[in-house]
ZADO-1210 file (C-alpha; in nm, 4 decimals, padded with zeros to 6 digits):
<atoms>
<atom x="-01.8344" y="-00.8734" z="00.8066" code="MET" pos="1"/>
<atom x="-01.6261" y="-00.8893" z="00.4863" code="PHE" pos="2"/>
<atom x="-01.3734" y="-01.1212" z="00.3334" code="ARG" pos="3"/>
<atom x="-00.9790" y="-01.0505" z="00.3374" code="ILE" pos="4"/>
<atom x="-00.8525" y="-01.2755" z="00.0328" code="LYS" pos="5"/>
<atom x="-00.4621" y="-01.2291" z="00.1134" code="LYS" pos="6"/>
<atom x="-00.1821" y="-00.9983" z="00.1535" code="ILE" pos="7"/>
<atom x="-00.1845" y="-00.7879" z="-00.1546" code="ASP" pos="8"/>
<atom x="00.1796" y="-00.6144" z="-00.0439" code="HIS" pos="9"/>
<atom x="00.3764" y="-00.4848" z="00.2229" code="VAL" pos="10"/>
<atom x="00.4883" y="-00.1390" z="00.1586" code="ALA" pos="11"/>
<atom x="00.8420" y="00.0077" z="00.2457" code="VAL" pos="12"/>
<atom x="00.8651" y="00.3563" z="00.1978" code="CYS" pos="13"/>
<atom x="01.2319" y="00.4858" z="00.0717" code="VAL" pos="14"/>
<atom x="01.3740" y="00.7964" z="-00.0185" code="SER" pos="15"/>
<atom x="01.5720" y="00.6484" z="-00.3323" code="ASP" pos="16"/>
<atom x="01.3538" y="00.3856" z="-00.5153" code="ILE" pos="17"/>
<atom x="01.6244" y="00.2861" z="-00.7457" code="ASP" pos="18"/>
<atom x="01.8744" y="00.2353" z="-00.4776" code="ALA" pos="19"/>
<atom x="01.6366" y="00.0304" z="-00.2670" code="ALA" pos="20"/>
<atom x="01.5242" y="-00.1875" z="-00.5850" code="ALA" pos="21"/>
<atom x="01.8805" y="-00.2563" z="-00.6430" code="ALA" pos="22"/>
<atom x="01.9702" y="-00.3475" z="-00.2945" code="LYS" pos="23"/>
<atom x="01.6488" y="-00.5839" z="-00.2707" code="TYR" pos="24"/>
<atom x="01.7639" y="-00.7502" z="-00.6030" code="LYS" pos="25"/>
<atom x="02.1179" y="-00.7900" z="-00.4486" code="GLU" pos="26"/>
<atom x="02.0045" y="-00.9008" z="-00.1206" code="VAL" pos="27"/>
<atom x="01.7047" y="-01.1138" z="-00.1958" code="LEU" pos="28"/>
<atom x="01.7304" y="-01.1736" z="-00.5589" code="GLY" pos="29"/>
<atom x="01.3738" y="-00.9900" z="-00.6125" code="LEU" pos="30"/>
<atom x="01.3132" y="-00.8297" z="-00.9454" code="GLU" pos="31"/>
<atom x="01.1230" y="-00.5292" z="-00.9685" code="GLY" pos="32"/>
<atom x="00.8179" y="-00.5013" z="-01.1868" code="ARG" pos="33"/>
<atom x="00.5189" y="-00.2843" z="-01.2474" code="GLU" pos="34"/>
<atom x="00.7017" y="00.0604" z="-01.1684" code="ARG" pos="35"/>
<atom x="00.4758" y="00.3540" z="-01.1779" code="GLU" pos="36"/>
<atom x="00.4192" y="00.6940" z="-01.0798" code="VAL" pos="37"/>
<atom x="00.0867" y="00.7221" z="-00.9035" code="VAL" pos="38"/>
<atom x="-00.0107" y="01.0909" z="-00.9800" code="ALA" pos="39"/>
<atom x="-00.3095" y="01.0688" z="-00.7385" code="SER" pos="40"/>
<atom x="-00.1011" y="00.9481" z="-00.4536" code="GLN" pos="41"/>
<atom x="00.1851" y="01.1563" z="-00.5413" code="LYS" pos="42"/>
<atom x="00.4237" y="00.8587" z="-00.5049" code="THR" pos="43"/>
<atom x="00.6226" y="00.6447" z="-00.7071" code="GLU" pos="44"/>
<atom x="00.6108" y="00.2622" z="-00.6755" code="ALA" pos="45"/>
<atom x="00.7840" y="-00.0567" z="-00.7979" code="ILE" pos="46"/>
<atom x="00.6488" y="-00.4175" z="-00.7013" code="LEU" pos="47"/>
<atom x="00.8801" y="-00.6890" z="-00.6194" code="LEU" pos="48"/>
<atom x="00.6770" y="-00.9885" z="-00.6444" code="PRO" pos="49"/>
<atom x="00.6918" y="-01.2754" z="-00.4014" code="ILE" pos="50"/>
<atom x="00.4655" y="-01.5671" z="-00.4875" code="GLY" pos="51"/>
<atom x="00.1157" y="-01.4441" z="-00.4573" code="ASP" pos="52"/>
<atom x="00.2248" y="-01.1187" z="-00.2821" code="SER" pos="53"/>
<atom x="00.4569" y="-00.8173" z="-00.3215" code="ASN" pos="54"/>
<atom x="00.6889" y="-00.6128" z="-00.1518" code="ILE" pos="55"/>
<atom x="00.6132" y="-00.2527" z="-00.2724" code="GLU" pos="56"/>
<atom x="00.8744" y="00.0155" z="-00.2609" code="LEU" pos="57"/>
<atom x="00.7133" y="00.3417" z="-00.2271" code="ILE" pos="58"/>
<atom x="00.8923" y="00.7054" z="-00.2527" code="SER" pos="59"/>
<atom x="00.7371" y="01.0251" z="-00.2522" code="PRO" pos="60"/>
<atom x="00.6841" y="01.2407" z="-00.5581" code="ARG" pos="61"/>
<atom x="00.5101" y="01.5299" z="-00.3792" code="GLY" pos="62"/>
<atom x="00.3225" y="01.3345" z="-00.1031" code="ASN" pos="63"/>
<atom x="00.3713" y="01.5132" z="00.2221" code="ASP" pos="64"/>
<atom x="00.2921" y="01.2351" z="00.4315" code="GLY" pos="65"/>
<atom x="00.5563" y="00.9945" z="00.2875" code="LEU" pos="66"/>
<atom x="00.8158" y="01.2843" z="00.3145" code="VAL" pos="67"/>
<atom x="00.7271" y="01.3391" z="00.6691" code="LYS" pos="68"/>
<atom x="00.7396" y="00.9502" z="00.7401" code="PHE" pos="69"/>
<atom x="01.1045" y="00.9507" z="00.6000" code="LEU" pos="70"/>
<atom x="01.2070" y="01.2600" z="00.8060" code="GLU" pos="71"/>
<atom x="01.0663" y="01.1019" z="01.1283" code="LYS" pos="72"/>
<atom x="01.1594" y="00.7488" z="01.1026" code="ARG" pos="73"/>
<atom x="01.3784" y="00.7092" z="00.7852" code="GLY" pos="74"/>
<atom x="01.3227" y="00.4050" z="00.5517" code="PRO" pos="75"/>
<atom x="01.1205" y="00.1334" z="00.6728" code="GLY" pos="76"/>
<atom x="00.8034" y="-00.0538" z="00.6750" code="LEU" pos="77"/>
<atom x="00.4981" y="00.1792" z="00.5812" code="HIS" pos="78"/>
<atom x="00.1778" y="-00.0259" z="00.5498" code="HIS" pos="79"/>
<atom x="00.0427" y="-00.3571" z="00.4832" code="ILE" pos="80"/>
<atom x="-00.2307" y="-00.4036" z="00.2369" code="ALA" pos="81"/>
<atom x="-00.4852" y="-00.6710" z="00.2151" code="VAL" pos="82"/>
<atom x="-00.7090" y="-00.7768" z="-00.0833" code="GLU" pos="83"/>
<atom x="-01.0640" y="-00.7492" z="00.0055" code="VAL" pos="84"/>
<atom x="-01.4038" y="-00.8560" z="-00.1667" code="GLU" pos="85"/>
<atom x="-01.6046" y="-00.5581" z="-00.2304" code="GLY" pos="86"/>
<atom x="-01.4103" y="-00.2494" z="-00.0770" code="ILE" pos="87"/>
<atom x="-01.7088" y="-00.0132" z="-00.0406" code="GLU" pos="88"/>
<atom x="-01.8841" y="-00.2885" z="00.1489" code="ALA" pos="89"/>
<atom x="-01.5706" y="-00.3435" z="00.3782" code="ALA" pos="90"/>
<atom x="-01.5467" y="00.0346" z="00.4367" code="LEU" pos="91"/>
<atom x="-01.9284" y="00.0473" z="00.5262" code="ALA" pos="92"/>
<atom x="-01.8935" y="-00.2386" z="00.7701" code="PHE" pos="93"/>
<atom x="-01.5770" y="-00.1078" z="00.9492" code="LEU" pos="94"/>
<atom x="-01.7295" y="00.2412" z="00.9730" code="LYS" pos="95"/>
<atom x="-02.0529" y="00.0616" z="01.1039" code="GLY" pos="96"/>
<atom x="-01.8597" y="-00.0969" z="01.3758" code="ILE" pos="97"/>
<atom x="-01.6941" y="00.2567" z="01.4932" code="GLY" pos="98"/>
<atom x="-01.3311" y="00.1703" z="01.3290" code="VAL" pos="99"/>
<atom x="-01.1413" y="00.4845" z="01.2553" code="PRO" pos="100"/>
<atom x="-01.0792" y="00.5323" z="00.8758" code="LEU" pos="101"/>
<atom x="-00.8669" y="00.7713" z="00.6821" code="ILE" pos="102"/>
<atom x="-01.0625" y="00.7053" z="00.3777" code="ASP" pos="103"/>
<atom x="-01.4347" y="00.6490" z="00.3890" code="GLU" pos="104"/>
<atom x="-01.4648" y="00.6019" z="00.0269" code="THR" pos="105"/>
<atom x="-01.2095" y="00.4282" z="-00.1987" code="PRO" pos="106"/>
<atom x="-00.9716" y="00.6244" z="-00.4134" code="ARG" pos="107"/>
<atom x="-00.7594" y="00.5184" z="-00.7095" code="ALA" pos="108"/>
<atom x="-00.4180" y="00.3328" z="-00.6350" code="GLY" pos="109"/>
<atom x="-00.1506" y="00.1685" z="-00.7982" code="ALA" pos="110"/>
<atom x="-00.2382" y="-00.0663" z="-01.0798" code="ARG" pos="111"/>
<atom x="-00.5602" y="00.1019" z="-01.1200" code="GLY" pos="112"/>
<atom x="-00.6850" y="-00.0642" z="-00.8032" code="HIS" pos="113"/>
<atom x="-00.9396" y="00.0783" z="-00.5547" code="LYS" pos="114"/>
<atom x="-00.7849" y="00.1501" z="-00.2305" code="VAL" pos="115"/>
<atom x="-00.8498" y="00.2803" z="00.1158" code="ALA" pos="116"/>
<atom x="-00.6761" y="00.3293" z="00.4390" code="PHE" pos="117"/>
<atom x="-00.7797" y="00.2277" z="00.8122" code="VAL" pos="118"/>
<atom x="-00.6277" y="00.4508" z="01.0724" code="HIS" pos="119"/>
<atom x="-00.3451" y="00.3111" z="01.2444" code="PRO" pos="120"/>
<atom x="-00.5101" y="00.3816" z="01.5913" code="LYS" pos="121"/>
<atom x="-00.7418" y="00.0720" z="01.4693" code="ALA" pos="122"/>
<atom x="-00.4735" y="-00.1685" z="01.4473" code="THR" pos="123"/>
<atom x="-00.2355" y="-00.0929" z="01.7085" code="GLY" pos="124"/>
<atom x="-00.0095" y="00.1498" z="01.5112" code="GLY" pos="125"/>
<atom x="-00.0077" y="-00.0343" z="01.1797" code="VAL" pos="126"/>
<atom x="-00.1457" y="00.1336" z="00.8770" code="LEU" pos="127"/>
<atom x="-00.3546" y="-00.1080" z="00.6857" code="ILE" pos="128"/>
<atom x="-00.4410" y="-00.0581" z="00.3435" code="GLU" pos="129"/>
<atom x="-00.7519" y="-00.2212" z="00.1532" code="LEU" pos="130"/>
<atom x="-00.7267" y="-00.3167" z="-00.1923" code="VAL" pos="131"/>
<atom x="-00.9678" y="-00.4269" z="-00.4371" code="GLU" pos="132"/>
<atom x="-00.8033" y="-00.5209" z="-00.7803" code="PRO" pos="133"/>
<atom x="-00.9067" y="-00.3517" z="-01.1008" code="ALA" pos="134"/>
<atom x="-01.0859" y="-00.5719" z="-01.3331" code="GLU" pos="135"/>
<atom x="-00.8511" y="-00.8320" z="-01.4902" code="GLY" pos="136"/>
<atom x="-00.5891" y="-00.7843" z="-01.2083" code="HIS" pos="137"/>
<atom x="-00.5533" y="-01.0355" z="-00.9398" code="ALA" pos="138"/>
</atoms>
């Protein structure tokens, strides 16, 4: 087994990240922080902190999967990210019990975190991201 510490973020896929950030500020009063282009993921992301968690607005910057998501569904909930202790061990455990994974090894994500995705067919259609914070980030 492995330990899930908290929900790190809930990601919302949008085509226009500036307009979406302005709307979240207007409607919910959420201020965007830690905006970055994640070259390895071909996305742009901006965090909207809420307590110990975040809403993360993500927009494609060459990411074909996000482009297809927007074409098929329009803007909306993309994935839920949970912070785990020891992402490599978590992936090994899940693989060992036959859980379908998109990533069998972690990759670099936003904020320098290690990330890996569990296939949505494992969780009833919800894409789950495992996140292990980079050193010095929580």
